[in-house]
N, C-alpha and C positions, 0 to 999 in steps of 0.2 A: 964791038961784038958782032959776029956774023949773023946772017939771017937764019941760018939753021939752028944756031944756038938759041936765038930769040924764040923761034918756033918751039923748040924743045922745052923752054921754060913755061910756055903757055899750056902745054899739055899736062894731064893728070899724071902724077908720078905714083901716088899711093894706090893700092888696089881698092876695088869697090867693097870687098868684104870687110876690109879694115875700116873703111868709112861707114859702111852700113852698121857695123857693130857699135861705132861711136854714136851714130844717129839714134840707134835703138836705145842705147843707154841714156841719151838725153831725153828721148820721148818718155822712157820709163821714169826718169827723174821728174819730168814735168807732171806726169800722171800721178806720181806719188806725192808731189808737192800739192797738186790740186786736191787729191784725196785727203791729204793731211789738213789742208785748209778747210775742206768741207767737214772733216771730222772735228776740227777745232770749232768751226761754226756750230755744228750740232752739239758738241760738248758744252759750248757756251749757253746753248738753249736747254739742254737736258741735264747736264751735270748739277748735283746739289751745290748750293752756294756755300761759301765758307761759314756763313752765319746760320747754317742749318741746325747745328747743335744748340745754339742759343735760341733759335726760333722754336725748335721742338720743345726745349725746356720751358720757354715762355708759353707755348700752346698748352703743354701739359699742366703748367701752373694755372693758366687761365681756366682750363677745363676743371681742374681740381677746385679752384676757387669758386667757379660757377656752381659746381656740384655741391660744394659745402654750403654755399649761400642758399642754394635751392633746398638743401636738406634743412638748413636753419629756418627757412620759411615754413617747411613742413613741421619742424619742431615747434615753431611758433603756433601754427594751427593746432597741433596736438596739445600744446601747453594751454592754449586758450580753451580748447574743448575740455581739458582736464580741470582747469579753473572753473569753467561753467558747470561741469559735473560736480565738482566739490561744493560750489555755491548752491547747486540744486539739492545736494545731500543736506546741506545746512538748512535750506528752506523747508525741505520735506521733514527734517528732524524737528524743526520748530512747529510745523503743522502737526506732526505726530505727538509732540508734547502737549500742544493745545487740545488735540483730540483726547489724549490720556487724561488731561485735567477735566475736560467735559465728561468723559466716561466716569471719572471719579465723582464728579458732582452728581451725575445721574445715579450712581450707586448710593451716594449719600441721600439723595432725594427719595430713592426707593426705600432705604432703611428708615428715613424719617416718616414716610407714608405708612410703612408697616408699624412703626412705633405709635403713630396716631391711631391706627386701627386697634392696636393693642390697648392703648389708653382708653379709647372709647368703649372697649369691652369691660372696663372697670365701673361703668355706670350701673346704677341699680337696675334690677330686672324690669321695673316699671318703665325705665327710659331706654331700654335696649331695642325697642321696635325700630326696624330699618327706616331711615329717612333719606332726604335728598343729600345730606352731608355724607352719609355712608356711600351713597351712589357716586358722589364726586370723588371720594377716596378710592373706590374701586376703579373708576375710570382713570384716575391719576396713576394708579399702580399699573394698569394695562398699558397706558401710554408710555410710562417710564420703562417697562419691560421691553416694549417694541423699540424704543429709542436705544436702550442698552444693547439689544441684539444688533441693530443697524450700525451703531458706533463700533461694536466689536468687529463686525465685518469690515468696516472702513479701516480700522486699526490693523487688521490682518493684511489687507491690501497694501497699506503704507509700509508695514514691516517687510513684506515681500519685495516691494519696489525699492526699499532701502538696500536690501541684499543685492538686488540686480544692479543698482547704482554703485554699490561698493565693488562688485566684481568688474563692472565697466571701468571704474576708476583705476582698479589694480591693473587691468589690461592696458588702459591708456598709459599708465605710468611705466609699465614694462616696455611698450612700444616706444614711448618717448625716450626712455633710457637707451634703447637699442638704436634709435635714430640719431640721438645726440652724441653717439660715440665718435663721429667724424667731425664734430664741431669743437674739439678741444682747443684748436689753434685759432679759433675765430671769436671775435667779440660777441658776447652773449647779450649785450645791451641792445634791445630792439625797439628803439623809439619809432622806427619806420613801420612797425606793425599796425599803426593806426590806419595807414592807407590800405594796406593789404587786407586787414580785417574789415575795413569799411566797405570795400568794393567786392569782397569775396565772402558773402554771408555764409555760404556752405561750401566746404572744400570738395565735397563729392560732386556738386554741380560744376565747379571749376574744372575738375579733371574729366568729367563726362564730356563737357564742351571741348576740352583739350583733345580728347580722342577723336571727336568728329572733325575738328579743324586740322589737326596734325601739328607738327612742330616746324618752326622756321629753320631752313637749312643754314649752314654756317656762312654761306656766301651772302645771305640776305641780312645778316645781323649787322647793323651799322656800327662803325668803329672798329671792325676787325680786319682792316686792310692789311695789317701786318701779318695776320694769319693767312690771308688770301695770297699774299706774295710768297710766303713760305711754302704754301701748297703748290702754287704754280712753279716755283723753283724746284720742288722735289721731282716732279715729272713721274717717270716710270720708276725712279729710285725711291719715291716717297714711301712712308710707312703705311702699310695696308692693315686696317683693323677689321676684324670680323664683326658680325652683327651682335654676337653674344657679348663682346667687350666694347661696344660702342658707348661713348660717353654722352651724357645728355647735353642738349643744346644749352648754352649759357643764357642767363636771363637777359632780357632787353636792358640796354644801358640806361634807359629812362627809369625803369623799375629799380635797377641797382642804385642809380643816383637818388631816387626817392627813398630807398631803404637807408642809404647812408646819411642823407640829410634829414630824414624824418618828416618830410612834408611832400605834398603832391605838386606844389608850385601852381602854375596856371592851368593845369590839365583838369578837365571835367571828368565825371565818372565814365561817360562813354568813351572819351578820348583815352582815358587811362586804361580801360579794358581793351581798346583796340591796339594800343601801343605795347602793352605788356606781353611777354612771352611766357607761356605756362610751362610748368615743370613736367618732366617725364614721369607718368604714374608708375611705370614699371621699374624705375630706379629710385628716385627720392621718395615718392609717395607709394609705398609698397602696398600689396593687397592686404597685409595685416593692418597697416595704418588705415587704409580705406574702410576695412570692416570694423575696426575699433571706433573710428569716428562715426560711422553710420550707426553702429549699435548705441554709442553714447548719445547721438542725436535722438534716436528713437526712445531711449530710456528717459532723456530729459523731457521730451514731449509728453510721454506717458506720465512722468512724475508731475509735470505741470497740470495735467488733467486731473490727476489724483488729488493734488493740492487744492484745485478748485472745488472738487467734490467734498474734500474734507472741510474746507471753509464754509461751503454751503450747508453741509450736514451739521457743523457746530453752530452756525447761526440759526438754522431752522430749529435745532434742538433747544437752543437757549430761549428762543421766542415761545415755543410750545411749552417748555418747562415753566417759564415765568407765568404764562397764561394759565396753565393747570394749577400752579401753586396759588396764584391769586384767586382762582375760581374756588379752590378748596377752602382757602381762608375766608372768602366771602360767604360761602355756604355755612361754615362753622360759625361765623359772626352772626349771620341771620338766625341760625338755630339758637345761638346764645341769646340774641335779642328776644326771640319768641319765648324761650324758656324763662327769661327774666320777666317778660310781660305776663305770662301765665302764672308765674310765682307771685307776682304782685296781686293778680286777681284772686289767687288762692289765699293769700294773706288777708285780703279784704273779706273774703267769704269766711275765713276762719274767725276773724274778728266778729263778724255778724253771727256766726254760730255760737261763739262764746257769749255774746250778749243774749242770744236766745236761750242758752243753757242757764244763764243767771235768771232770766225772766221765768223760765220753767221751774227753777229751784224755788224762787220766791212764791210762785203759784202753788207749788207742791207743799211748801211750808204752810201757806195760808190754808190750803185744803186740809192738811193734817191737823192744824189747830181747830178748824171748823168741825172736823170729824171728832176731834177730842171733846170739843164743847158739846157736840151732839150726844156722844156716848156718856158724858159725865165723868165723875171721878173714877179712878181705877179701883179703889177699895170701897167696899160697901159701907165701911165705917165712916167714910167721908161724905156720904149722902145726907143731904138735909131732908127735912120732913116734906117740904114743898116739891122735892124732886122725886119722891117715892110714888110708885104707881098705886100703892095701897094706903095712901094718906087718908086721914079721917074724912076729909071732904068727899073724896071719891067713894069711900065706904058708905057714907050716908046717902050719897046719890044713887048708889047701886042697890039700895034696899028695895026699890021698886023693880019690877021685871022690865026687860028690854031697855035697860039703861047702860048698855055697853059703850065705853068711850073708845074712839079710834086713835087714842094717843100712842099706844104701844105699836099699832100698825104703822102709824106715821113715822115713829122712831125707826122701825125696822126698814121701811122703804127708804128713808133718808140715809140710814147707815149703808144700805146696799148701794144707793146712788153715789155716796161718798167713796165707798170702796171701789166701785167701778171707775169713778173719776180719778181716784188716786192711782189705780193701776195704769190707767191710760197716761196720766201725767208722768208717772215713773218710767213707763215704757218710752214716752217721748224724750224724757231726760236721758235715758240710756242710749236711745238712738242718736240724740244730739251729741252725746259724748263720743259715741262710736264714729259719727260723722266728723267730729272735731279731730279725733285721733287719725282718721283717714286723711283729712286735710293736712294735718301736721306731718304725717308720713309722706304725703305727696309733696308738701313744701320742702321737706328735708331731702327727698329724692331729687326734686327739681334743683335745689341748691347744689347738691352733689354733682348732678349732671352739668350744671352751669360752671361749677369749678373745674370739672374735667375738661369741658369744651374750651373754657378760657385758658386753662393750662396748656391745652394742645395748640391753640392759636398763638399763645406766647412762646411756646417751644418752637413752633414752625417759624415764627418771625425771628427768633433768636438764632436759629440755625439756617436761615435763608442765605447767609453769606458764605456758607460751606467752609468756614474757618474752624473746623473741628475734626477730630480724628475718628475715623470709622473703625471702632473696636467692639463690634457686637452691640449689646444693649448699653446705652449711656447711663451714667450715674443718676442723672436727673430723672430718667424714666424709671430706674430702680427705686428711687426715693418716692416717686409718685405712686408706683405699684404698692409699695409697703404702706404708705400713708392711707390710700383709699381702701386697701384690704383691712387695715386696722380699724378704720371708721366703720366699714361694713360689719366686721365682727362684733364691735362694741355697741352698735346701734340696736335698739329694741326691735323685736319682731314686728314688721309692718303688716297691716291687714292685707286683705286681698286687693286686687287691682281696682275693684269698684268701690273700695273704701268701706265695705260692710263685712260683718262677721258671718260665719256660716250659720245655716238655719238651725242646726242642732244646738249651737252655743246660745243663740237667741231664745230658743224654746226653754233651755235649762234655766237661763236667767229669769225669764218670765215666770216660770213655775216657782222659783225661789222667792220672787217678790209676792206672788199670790199666797204662798205658805206663810210668809212673815206677816202679811196683812191679816190673814185669817186668825192667826194666833193672837194678834193684838185685839182684834174685834171680839174674840172669845173672852179675853180677859176683861 
C-alpha cells in the first residue's frame, strides 16, 4: 500500500457532528446511569421495606395491646376502689345497725325510766315526798333524752353517708363498665394487681405525678427495636398521626412482665416506681374515672370518720347508760333499805304502843272497879245498913249539935277524883289507840312503798338486757298498776300525816266520854 493511502487511513473520516452526537448520547447515558444509581441508593434508604405491612400491623397490635392492658390496669384500680367502696358500705351499714340497736336500747331505757316514775306514783300519799331516788330518775331521763337526740343525729349522718356511698358505687360501676368495654379479648385474671396496688396507693397521685414527669417516648422504651426499625424504614412515607389520634405509650416491659407473672421479682419499691411507665390519663384514665375515684376516696375517708364517731358515740352511750342505770338501782335499793329500817322501827314502836294500850286498859278497869266500890251498889235496895249515911249509929251521934260527919264530902271528893282520873285514862287510851292506828297506817304505807320500790328494782333488773318488745306500757306495769290501785281502794282511810285525828273529832269523843261517865255517876 502506498504512503498516500496510509496517510488517508490515519485521518478522520466521519464528521465531527456525527461523532459529537454519539459522544453526547454516551454522556447522557452515563448521567442517567449515575442518576439511576443515585435514585436506587436513595430508594434503598427511603423506600418502605417489604415488611412495612407486617410491621405496621405489629405496631398497631402492640399499641392496642398496650392500651388494652393499660385500660385493664385502670379497670383494676376502679374495681379495687369499687370493692373498697362496697366494703365501706358494709362496714358503715354494720355501724348503722349497731347505732340503731343502741338507739332502740336508749328508747327502751327511757320507757323503763318513765314506767319507774309511773310506778313510784302509785305509792301512798304519805310516801310521795320527793327524794333522792326521784332525782336520780329525773336525771336518768334527762341523760337518756340527750343521748337519744345525739344518736338520732349520728344516725341521720350515717344514712346520708350511705346514700353518698351508694351513688359513688353506682358511678364507679358505670365508669368501670365503660372502661372494661375494650378488655373483652383480654384475660381478666389479674394476679399481678398485687404489685400495682401495693406501690400505687392512690391512682390520683400516680397520674398527677405522671403529668409532671411526662411519658416515655417510643424510642426509649426497651424491647421495641422492631418498631424503631420500622419507623426508620418508613422515612417520609411513614404514617403520620395527629395529636388527637395519638396512641398512648405502651407499658414498660418490666411492668408487663410483672403483671403477667404476678410478682415483682427482685425489684424494690423505689426501683419498681422508677422502671414502670405510667398510663396516659387522657386516654385510659379518663377525667370521669379520675373524678369517680377521687369522690370515692373522699367518701370512704368521710365514712371511716363517721364510723369512728359512731363507735365512740355507742361506747360512750353504753358506759353512761350502765352508770345511770346502776345509780338509779342503787338509789332505789338504798331507799328500800331505809324504808324497811323505818318500818321495823315503826313495828317496834307499834308493839310498845300496844303494850301501853293494854296497861292503860288494865289501869282503866282497875279505876272503874275502884270507882264502883266507892259509889256502892247501883240500886238502893242493895245497900246494907252499914253503908247508909243515915244508919242508926250516925243518927244517935247527930243528936248533939255540931256533930256533922265529913263522910259524904269525902265520898263526893273521891268520886270527883275518880271521875277525873277515869276521863284522863280514857283519853290516854283513846290517844294510844289513835297513835296505834297511825303507826299501823304508816307501817302499811311503808310496806306498800317498799313493795313498789322493790318491784321497780326487780323490773329494772329484769329488763336491763333489753330483750323485750317496746309496745307502750308493758303487761307487768299494767298488772302492778291494777294491783296497787285495788289495794289503795280497799284499804281503810288512814289518818293524817302526823298520825292524829282532827281537833274537832277529839273534842267530840271527849264530850261523849264525859257524858257517859256523868250518867253513870248519877245512877
